[in-house]
N, C-alpha and C positions, 0 to 999 in steps of 0.2 A: 891407784884406785883399788881398794880391797872390796871384795864381795862382803855382804853383811855376815855371812856364815863364817868366812875366813877370819873376820874380826873376833867372833866369839870363840873360835878354836884357838886363836893366838891368846886371847884372854885367859881360856881355860888352861893352856900350857904354861903360861906365865904364873898362874895361881898354883898349879901343881909344883912348879919349881920353888915358889915362895914357901909352900908348906915344907918341902924338902929342906930349905934353908933354915926354917925354924926347928926341924928336927936336928940339924947339924949345929945348933946353938948360934946361928948367925942371924940374930933377930933384926938387925939393922938392915941387912940385905933382904930379908923377908918382907919387912914393912915397905922397903922401897920398891920390891917387885909387885906388892899388892896395889901400891899407888900406880905403877905402870899398867897393870891389868885393868885398873879403874879407868885409865884414859881410853883403852881399847873398848871397854863397855860404853863409856860416855859416847865415843865415836860411832858405836852401833846405833844409838838412838838419835844422835845429832851428827849428821854427815859433815865432814870437814869442808867439803866443796860448797855445800849450801851455806854454812857459816861464812865462808869467805866471800861468796856471792852477796850475802846480806850486807857485809861490811863495804863492799864495793858500791852496792845500791844506795847505802846510807850516804855516801860521798858523791851520789849522782853520776857514778861512773857505770853507764849501762854497758858499754863495750866490755869492761873488765868483768862485770858480773856475768855477761854472756860467756866469756872465755871460761870462767870457773864452772858454770853449769854445763858447758859442752864438754868438760872433762868426765862428766858422768855419762858413760856410754850406754849402760843398761840400767834404767831407774828402777825397774822391778826387781832386778837382781841385787842391786847394791844398796836400796833404801828400804826402810820399813815404811808401813802404809802412810803414817803422818808425814814422814819426810818426802814421799812421793807427792803428797798434797802441796807441800811447800815448794817442791821442784816446779810443779805446774803453776802455782800461784806466782812464783818469781818470773817464769816465762810469760805468764799473762801480763804482768806489769810492764815487762820490757817490750812485748809486742803490741801493747795497747796504743802506742803512739803511731804505729804504722799500719796494723792490720786488725781491724775490729772483729772480723769473723773468727780468725785464729785465736785472738785474745779471749773471746767469748768461750771458745772450746777449752782453752786451758783453765779459765776461771770455774767453769761448770765442772770440770774434772777435778780441780783442787777442792771444790766444795764437797763433791761426792766422796773423795778420799779422806777428807777431814783435815781441819787445821786446829791445832791445839789451843791457840789464843783466840779469844772472842773479837778483839779489835782487828785481827787479820781476817777472820771470817766476815766481819762487817765491812771491811775494805773491799773484799772480793765481791760481796753482794752489791755494794755501792758502785763499783765498776760494772757490774752486770746490769744494774739498773740504768746506768748511763748508756750502755750499748743498747739495751732494750728500748729506751726512750728514743735514741737517735734512729732506731729502726721502726719507729711509730707503733711500738707495742706498749701502750700506756698503762694497761692494767698489770702486766707483768712488771713494768718498771715501778709502779706504785706499790706492788706487793713486796718486791726486793728492797725498795727504799724503806718501807716500814720494818721489814726484818733487819735491815742494817742499823736503823735507829735503836731497835730493841737491843741488838748485840753491842752497841756502843755505850757501855755502862760508864766509861770513864770520860766521855765527852770528847774524845780525841777527834772525832769526825763531825762534830756538831755543825761547824761552818759549812763543810762540804754538802752535808745533808740538807741543810737550810738552803743553800744555793741551788741545789738540785730541785728541791721542792718549788722554789720560786721560778725556775726555768720552766717547770712543768705547768705551773699555774699561768704563766705568760703565754704559753703554747695553747692553752685551753680557752683563753679569752676570745671572744669574737672580735673580729676586725672593726675598729671604730671608724666611721666616716665623719670627717670634720666638715662643716659647712651645711648650708640649708638644703641645697639642691641635689647633691650626689653628682652625677655626671653632667656634661654639657648637653648631651643629646636629650636627656630627661627635661632639662630646663627649657630646651627649644620646643619640645612638645607641649609643655604646660602653656607656654607663652605664645 
């Protein structure tokens, strides 16, 4: 695991050597070295362990994704700000099945740090809405749900948002009493 600054230093060194190769008329070597430096610059902005964790998560392998994320020992030193957001986002997804409080903390931190794709931000807000609703904070859940539906421009989360809205409506309905009399005691008092 390279620190993000070390990746840039390696890329700069490779680019300098590529320029040297161009001056020595080794154009093929220079082009290859520029491509190699491009890989390090790409990995500066897109961390390799987060990419591998996303691949594991896509296969529903939560343990494998957690192993890749655990290899990032110091997220602040190794990741740029957006990648720190995705680091917390992935942790939030994995922890959401077991610990809602910790998951809520991860999702809030991910939103604060920023996520580059709107549907990822919508998914984080949808998860936060579910957590807020389960903790009986309906106003916060409604607000987060409307923000998630605005961010879901491609309609990838339409079914989940609709299901969450239906669950919220069901929880708001008053309990209906079937039958004419209510309880047995009330019927005895009347009769």
